[in-house]
Structure formats: C-alpha cells, structure tokens
C-alpha positions as CSV (number, residue, x, y, z in Angstrom):
1,X,-9.6,-27.2,-22.9
2,X,-8.8,-23.8,-22.7
3,X,-12.2,-21.7,-23.0
4,X,-12.8,-18.1,-24.3
5,X,-13.5,-15.6,-21.6
6,X,-16.4,-13.2,-22.2
7,X,-16.7,-10.1,-19.9
8,X,-18.0,-6.9,-20.5
9,X,-17.3,-6.2,-24.0
10,X,-14.2,-8.3,-24.2
11,X,-13.9,-11.6,-26.1
12,X,-10.5,-13.1,-25.3
13,X,-9.7,-16.7,-27.0
14,X,-6.8,-18.5,-25.7
15,X,-3.5,-17.0,-26.2
16,X,-4.9,-13.3,-26.2
17,X,-4.3,-10.2,-24.2
18,X,-7.8,-8.3,-24.7
19,X,-8.6,-4.6,-23.6
20,X,-12.3,-3.4,-22.8
21,X,-14.7,-2.3,-20.5
22,X,-17.6,-3.5,-18.5
23,X,-20.7,-1.4,-18.6
24,X,-21.9,-0.1,-15.0
25,X,-25.1,2.2,-16.2
26,X,-26.2,5.3,-18.0
27,X,-27.0,9.2,-16.2
28,X,-29.7,11.3,-17.2
29,X,-27.6,13.2,-19.5
30,X,-26.7,9.9,-21.7
31,X,-23.3,9.9,-20.0
32,X,-21.8,6.3,-19.6
33,X,-19.9,4.8,-17.0
34,X,-17.4,1.8,-17.7
35,X,-14.7,0.1,-15.4
36,X,-11.7,-0.5,-17.6
37,X,-10.4,-4.1,-18.1
38,X,-7.8,-6.3,-19.3
39,X,-8.0,-10.2,-20.1
40,X,-5.1,-12.2,-20.4
41,X,-6.4,-15.9,-21.5
42,X,-3.2,-18.0,-21.5
43,X,-2.7,-21.0,-23.8
44,X,-2.6,-23.9,-21.2
45,X,-5.5,-24.7,-18.5
46,X,-5.5,-23.3,-14.9
47,X,-6.8,-21.2,-12.6
48,X,-8.4,-17.7,-13.7
49,X,-7.2,-15.0,-11.1
50,X,-9.0,-11.3,-10.6
51,X,-6.6,-8.6,-10.0
52,X,-8.9,-5.5,-8.4
53,X,-7.6,-1.9,-7.7
54,X,-9.1,1.5,-7.3
55,X,-11.9,0.7,-5.1
56,X,-10.9,4.0,-3.8
57,X,-10.2,6.3,-6.1
58,X,-7.0,8.0,-4.6
59,X,-5.3,4.7,-3.9
60,X,-3.2,4.9,-7.1
61,X,-0.2,2.6,-6.3
62,X,-2.5,-0.2,-6.6
63,X,-4.0,1.0,-9.9
64,X,-0.3,1.6,-11.3
65,X,0.7,-1.9,-9.9
66,X,-2.2,-3.5,-11.4
67,X,-1.5,-1.6,-14.8
68,X,2.0,-2.2,-14.9
69,X,1.8,-6.0,-14.3
70,X,-0.8,-6.5,-16.6
71,X,1.1,-4.5,-19.2
72,X,4.2,-6.8,-18.6
73,X,2.6,-10.3,-18.7
74,X,2.1,-12.2,-21.9
75,X,-0.6,-14.7,-22.8
76,X,2.0,-17.5,-23.4
77,X,3.4,-17.2,-19.7
78,X,0.1,-17.9,-18.2
79,X,-1.8,-20.9,-17.2
80,X,-5.4,-20.5,-16.9
81,X,-6.2,-16.8,-17.1
82,X,-5.8,-13.3,-15.4
83,X,-8.8,-10.9,-15.2
84,X,-7.7,-7.3,-14.2
85,X,-10.4,-4.3,-13.2
86,X,-7.9,-1.3,-13.1
87,X,-10.2,1.5,-11.9
88,X,-13.1,-0.6,-10.3
89,X,-14.4,3.2,-9.0
90,X,-13.4,5.3,-12.0
91,X,-15.9,7.8,-10.9
92,X,-14.0,8.4,-7.8
93,X,-10.6,8.5,-9.6
94,X,-11.6,11.0,-12.0
95,X,-12.8,13.2,-8.9
96,X,-9.3,12.3,-7.0
97,X,-12.0,10.9,-3.9
98,X,-11.6,8.0,-2.0
99,X,-15.1,8.0,-2.3
100,X,-17.9,8.5,-4.9
101,X,-18.4,12.0,-4.8
102,X,-21.9,12.0,-6.4
103,X,-23.6,9.4,-3.8
104,X,-20.7,9.6,-1.0
105,X,-20.8,5.6,-1.5
106,X,-18.1,3.8,-0.4
107,X,-17.3,0.9,-2.7
108,X,-15.3,-1.2,-0.1
109,X,-18.2,-1.3,2.0
110,X,-21.4,-2.2,-0.3
111,X,-20.8,-5.3,-1.8
112,X,-22.7,-7.2,-3.3
113,X,-24.0,-4.0,-4.6
114,X,-27.5,-3.6,-6.0
115,X,-28.8,-3.9,-9.6
116,X,-31.1,-0.8,-8.9
117,X,-29.4,1.5,-6.8
118,X,-26.9,4.4,-6.5
119,X,-24.1,4.4,-9.0
120,X,-21.9,3.2,-6.4
121,X,-24.0,0.2,-5.5
122,X,-24.6,-0.4,-9.4
123,X,-20.5,-0.6,-9.7
124,X,-20.4,-2.9,-7.1
125,X,-23.1,-5.2,-8.3
126,X,-21.7,-5.7,-12.1
127,X,-18.4,-5.9,-10.7
128,X,-19.4,-8.5,-8.3
129,X,-21.5,-10.3,-10.8
130,X,-18.3,-11.0,-13.0
131,X,-16.4,-12.3,-10.4
132,X,-18.9,-14.5,-9.6
133,X,-18.6,-16.0,-13.0
134,X,-15.0,-16.5,-13.3
135,X,-12.7,-15.9,-10.6
136,X,-11.1,-18.7,-8.6
137,X,-8.7,-16.4,-6.3
138,X,-8.6,-12.6,-6.0
139,X,-6.3,-10.1,-4.9
140,X,-7.6,-6.5,-3.8
141,X,-5.0,-3.7,-4.0
142,X,-5.6,-0.8,-1.6
143,X,-3.4,1.9,0.1
144,X,-3.7,3.9,3.1
145,X,-5.8,7.0,3.8
146,X,-4.6,10.7,3.7
147,X,-2.1,11.9,6.5
148,X,-0.9,8.8,7.5
149,X,2.5,7.0,6.9
150,X,2.3,3.1,6.4
151,X,3.9,0.3,4.4
152,X,2.9,-2.3,2.2
153,X,0.9,-5.3,4.2
154,X,-1.7,-7.8,3.7
155,X,-5.0,-8.1,5.2
156,X,-6.6,-12.1,5.2
157,X,-10.0,-12.6,6.7
158,X,-10.9,-16.2,8.1
159,X,-14.3,-17.3,7.2
160,X,-16.5,-20.5,8.1
161,X,-15.0,-22.2,5.3
162,X,-11.6,-24.2,6.2
163,X,-10.4,-24.8,2.9
164,X,-11.2,-21.2,1.1
165,X,-9.7,-19.7,4.7
166,X,-6.5,-22.1,4.3
167,X,-5.7,-20.7,0.6
168,X,-6.7,-16.9,1.6
169,X,-3.9,-17.4,4.2
170,X,-1.4,-19.4,2.0
171,X,-2.0,-16.2,-0.8
172,X,-1.9,-13.6,1.7
173,X,1.5,-15.0,3.1
174,X,3.3,-15.4,0.0
175,X,2.6,-11.9,-1.2
176,X,5.3,-11.3,1.3
177,X,4.7,-8.1,3.3
178,X,6.6,-8.2,6.5
179,X,3.4,-7.5,8.4
180,X,0.1,-9.6,7.7
181,X,-3.1,-8.6,9.5
182,X,-5.6,-12.0,10.1
183,X,-9.0,-11.4,11.1
184,X,-11.2,-14.4,12.2
185,X,-14.9,-13.3,10.8
186,X,-16.1,-16.5,13.2
187,X,-15.1,-14.4,16.1
188,X,-16.2,-11.2,17.5
189,X,-13.9,-8.4,16.3
190,X,-13.8,-4.5,17.3
191,X,-13.0,-3.2,13.8
192,X,-12.5,0.6,12.6
193,X,-15.2,0.1,10.1
194,X,-17.6,-2.4,8.8
195,X,-16.2,-5.5,6.8
196,X,-19.4,-7.4,6.0
197,X,-19.5,-5.6,2.5
198,X,-16.1,-5.8,1.8
199,X,-15.3,-7.6,-1.6
200,X,-12.8,-10.0,-0.2
201,X,-15.5,-11.1,2.4
202,X,-18.4,-11.1,-0.1
203,X,-15.7,-13.3,-2.3
204,X,-15.0,-15.6,0.6
205,X,-18.9,-16.2,1.4
206,X,-19.3,-17.9,-2.5
207,X,-16.1,-19.9,-2.2
208,X,-13.7,-17.3,-3.6
209,X,-10.1,-16.9,-2.0
210,X,-9.2,-13.3,-1.8
211,X,-7.1,-11.2,0.4
212,X,-6.3,-7.3,0.4
213,X,-2.8,-6.0,-0.5
214,X,-2.2,-2.5,1.0
215,X,0.4,-0.9,-1.2
216,X,1.2,2.1,0.7
217,X,-0.2,5.8,0.7
218,X,-3.3,7.0,-1.1
219,X,-2.7,10.3,-3.4
220,X,0.8,10.2,-4.7
221,X,3.2,7.1,-6.4
222,X,5.4,5.3,-4.6
223,X,7.8,3.6,-6.9
224,X,9.2,1.4,-4.2
225,X,5.8,0.4,-3.1
226,X,4.3,-0.6,-6.8
227,X,7.2,-2.8,-7.5
228,X,6.9,-4.2,-4.2
229,X,3.1,-5.0,-5.2
230,X,4.2,-6.3,-8.6
231,X,6.7,-8.6,-7.0
232,X,4.2,-9.6,-4.5
233,X,1.7,-10.5,-7.2
234,X,4.0,-12.5,-9.3
235,X,5.1,-14.4,-5.9
236,X,1.2,-15.1,-5.4
237,X,0.7,-16.2,-9.2
238,X,3.4,-18.4,-9.0
239,X,1.8,-20.1,-5.8
240,X,-1.2,-20.8,-7.8
241,X,0.9,-22.2,-10.8
242,X,-0.5,-19.5,-13.0
243,X,3.2,-18.5,-13.7
244,X,6.1,-20.9,-13.6
245,X,9.1,-20.4,-11.2
246,X,10.0,-20.5,-7.3
247,X,7.7,-19.4,-5.2
248,X,9.8,-16.9,-2.7
249,X,9.1,-17.2,1.0
250,X,9.2,-14.4,3.2
251,X,11.5,-14.4,6.4
252,X,10.2,-13.1,9.5
253,X,6.6,-12.3,8.9
254,X,4.6,-10.8,11.7
255,X,1.1,-11.9,11.8
256,X,-1.1,-9.5,13.7
257,X,-4.8,-11.0,15.1
258,X,-6.5,-7.8,15.9
259,X,-6.2,-4.1,15.7
260,X,-7.4,-0.8,17.0
261,X,-7.3,2.7,16.6
262,X,-5.6,5.0,18.8
263,X,-7.1,8.7,19.0
264,X,-5.6,11.9,20.9
265,X,-7.5,13.6,23.6
266,X,-6.5,17.5,23.0
267,X,-6.0,20.0,20.3
268,X,-2.3,20.3,19.8
269,X,0.9,19.4,17.7
270,X,1.3,15.8,17.2
271,X,4.7,14.6,17.4
272,X,5.3,11.0,16.3
273,X,8.0,8.7,17.7
274,X,7.1,5.1,16.6
275,X,7.9,3.9,12.9
276,X,5.2,2.0,11.0
277,X,5.8,-2.0,11.3
278,X,8.5,-1.6,14.3
279,X,7.7,-3.2,17.7
280,X,6.7,-0.8,20.1
281,X,6.9,-2.5,23.3
282,X,3.9,-2.2,26.4
283,X,4.7,1.4,28.2
284,X,6.7,3.1,25.4
285,X,5.5,6.3,23.9
286,X,4.1,6.1,20.5
287,X,3.3,9.8,20.3
288,X,3.3,13.2,22.0
289,X,0.4,15.9,22.1
290,X,1.9,19.5,22.3
291,X,0.3,22.8,23.1
292,X,0.9,26.0,21.0
293,X,4.1,26.7,23.3
294,X,5.7,23.2,22.8
295,X,4.6,21.6,26.4
296,X,3.6,18.1,26.4
297,X,-0.2,18.1,27.2
298,X,-0.9,14.5,26.4
299,X,0.8,11.2,25.3
300,X,-0.3,8.0,23.6
301,X,1.4,4.9,24.9
302,X,1.4,1.2,23.9
303,X,-0.7,-0.6,26.6
304,X,0.8,-3.8,25.4
305,X,3.4,-5.0,22.8
306,X,2.3,-3.6,19.2
307,X,2.9,-2.7,15.9
308,X,2.1,0.2,14.1
309,X,0.3,-0.2,10.9
310,X,-0.1,3.4,9.9
311,X,1.0,6.5,12.1
312,X,-0.3,10.1,11.6
313,X,2.3,12.5,9.9
314,X,0.1,15.7,9.8
315,X,0.7,17.4,12.9
316,X,-2.2,19.6,13.7
317,X,-4.8,17.7,15.2
318,X,-8.2,17.8,17.2
319,X,-9.6,15.4,19.9
320,X,-10.6,12.0,18.3
321,X,-8.4,12.5,15.4
322,X,-6.5,9.1,14.5
323,X,-3.1,9.2,15.4
324,X,-2.1,5.5,14.8
325,X,-3.7,2.2,13.5
326,X,-2.1,-0.5,15.5
327,X,-2.0,-4.3,15.8
328,X,-1.7,-6.9,18.1
329,X,-0.2,-10.5,17.9
330,X,-2.4,-13.3,19.1
331,X,-2.7,-13.3,22.9
332,X,-0.6,-10.0,23.3
333,X,-3.9,-8.1,24.1
334,X,-7.6,-8.1,25.0
335,X,-9.2,-5.5,23.3
C-alpha cells in the first residue's frame, strides 16, 4: 500500500509531486541554509530512487539534468517514488565554487557527516540521514573539474556486499555511457582522491546500491550531456521498474578497472594529442610539453593501452600539473 513521504518540510501523498526544502542549519546572523528538494510519490508501489546533484557547486550539467527530469516526470507514470536533492551544496553553488567557500569543505569526501560540525559536515549529515530513511537506490550526478575535457561516464564501486554490488553494476551499465569505471573497494586501490567519504561508498555500506553519473564539464552547461544524463537516468528508472518501457542496452561499453593521473614534469605549453574515451596504445603519445620557442621538452606517453577519461585543455602548465586522467581495462597494467 502506498504511503505518504515526509522529508524536510515536504509531505507528499500518493500521486503527488511536491517541492520543498531540507533544513541544514542556521548561522550566527540568523541566515538559514536549506537544500532544495522535489518528491514525486507515485500512485503504485515500487522502489524509492534518490537523485542527488550539486555536491560540487560548479557541476551544473548534473543540476540542470536533475531539475529538467523532475519537471518532466508525472506522479501517474511513477511506480514507487523519486526524491531529488537538486543542489546538495547550495552554498558552493551560490559562490560558483566546487567546494564550500566558507569552510573549504569538499562535500564529496565527508559523508556521513557530523551533526555537530562545520556547515559542510552538517550538510552531509542531514542529507545522509534522510537518504538512509527512504532510498532504495541512488544516482549521484557529477561533472569534471576546470581545464579538462571529458565526456559522460559512470563510476561504480564494488563493495563486500555481493547483492548491492550486482545491482550497483547493473544500474551503472544501463546508464549507457561508453566508458564505465569499475572500482573494487575490496582490493587495494591507488586512487587520486579519498573514496571512503563519498556518498555512493557510504550508501553501499548500508545496503543502498548507488553510482556516480559523470555529466561532462564543470562551470558551463552542455545541452548534449544534459540530455544524455536525462536519457540515461530514464533508462535506469526503467531497469528499476519505476518507469514503464524497454531498457535500452548500450553497445561496446568499455569497463575500466584502474585509474591514474598523468602529470607533467616541466613548465611549458601542453599540446594534447589524445581524445577523451578514445583508445591510446602503449607507446603512443598523449601530450607534448613545449618551451617558449616551441621546442618539445617533454612528452607524456602511454605505458600501456589506456583510455583517457579527462584531458587538459588549458595549455599553460607547471611541474606536477595534471595533464590526463586515464583508465585501464582489467589486466592491462599493474599500477
């Protein structure tokens, strides 16, 4: 029997779409912080899917994809419920920043958060507390950072719960991206950033299948990638039987099981020759570093067959600057 959903200041009965807010906290000057939300409570029984975007405030493709999808969907076509947190870090969005300017917090790295802590820790705590109550599955929208070219891809993480891992993988694959990063958290990983405090990792720990849907670049809107994210999400919702319709299976998907950042060693001008998600063979050049006169002073070469996930497009570089974020298929390289 369908039940009423009460989350934040929202009360959504069966067959209702309701907008509202999730209260985070109040500053000393009385200004209150809220996370905007939409709940679609369908007319029939089914799972509750949580759509989260804006963990990083400048990742706008995911935010707009989430907004647009929730505008399009109607309660009568939903079996179960969809809960959307559109800007899960509203302070970072206001400041046009990846992280919370006020405390420097990276919301992506501090789940499950703290009830008594910094404002970013409070956002994580409040958001995760509601996710734990309702979510059966979760999609977390992200985008790539500044100065790097990337196409949409999915990131799934294998945990020590086989059933959660199976469903997580199936959701990520039907999202439909050409490249899928599959990270096995039960084995040692050499990742460029901490994974333990990520929303999807914490969800998996309490039995909620979830994956990260990467939707292109930060800081500007890309209609092609927004539409891709919407269509991919609709396909996941069909797989979960929240929406009716045939699940579309993508062809020729590439699964990457390890990842690495490639950095330059010299000051100069970076000229990137590879393309995102296109195979680079072992020994082929990814980028050249030129001096002020145009002489090649350094090259970045593939040490094994690889697929670039993101590539630098801002040419002025210094030693240790990131040139490429690349992935390898299983068994292609030992990191």
